[in-house]
Phi, psi and omega in degrees: 000158181230174181103169187288333185256336182293143182213152178273325182219170184304315182297318176299313176301316183296317178300313181296319182297318181302330181291334184257349189302318182298332180287336183245017179290157178307325181290317183299315182293321179295326180293341177279343184304316182296322179296314182294318181299319179301312179289328176294322176295319176300314180301314180298323179295317179298319179298319179296320179299314178297318182297316185299330182256358179071026180272145179287128182272124171284084191302322180295318177296318181298314182291324176297315179301319179299310182298314182298314179302314180298306185294316184293320178293320177297316186280328186242354183060020175244144179262123182260346168058042177295327178300329183276347181279143186316313185254019179062027177063054179312315186298327180282325174302313178300319180301308181294326176293331176288352178281358181313305179296323181291321178303316182297316174300313184297330181293324187271319182227073186299314182295311183295317180299313179298318179296312178300311186298314183287342179281346181284124181296152180308314181297326181287320181295320178295324181288323184286324184212129178295330178293318180289335176300319179295319177296318180294323178297319179297319177297318185290330179285318187280000000 
């Protein structure tokens, strides 16, 4: 089996699990609360905005933007502010949804998939896929 959590036997599983324990300790999770609360408040304000004008809310995009903002700020310490965008950054949501086929390959052949994916020049990736264009733009900003 492959992947960060998959293991063939108990000892292998235990070694792999120990690498991740600190990220999921009660203290580590509690430390995320202010970050999560800030973004929940932003989402709540956007929900109020949509309600005030009677506009239909693209709820899938809204929750995707919430998740992306939390994860990206935690992982990169940069604010991408997808929640503040008019359409909750629909193009970036589409980009990540487009990773479905790549994700399925990466689960089976992680090293090969990453090597091939990262070897594609930025200009070629942008030309091949509009969804990948958004991902490359995100990489260039970060």
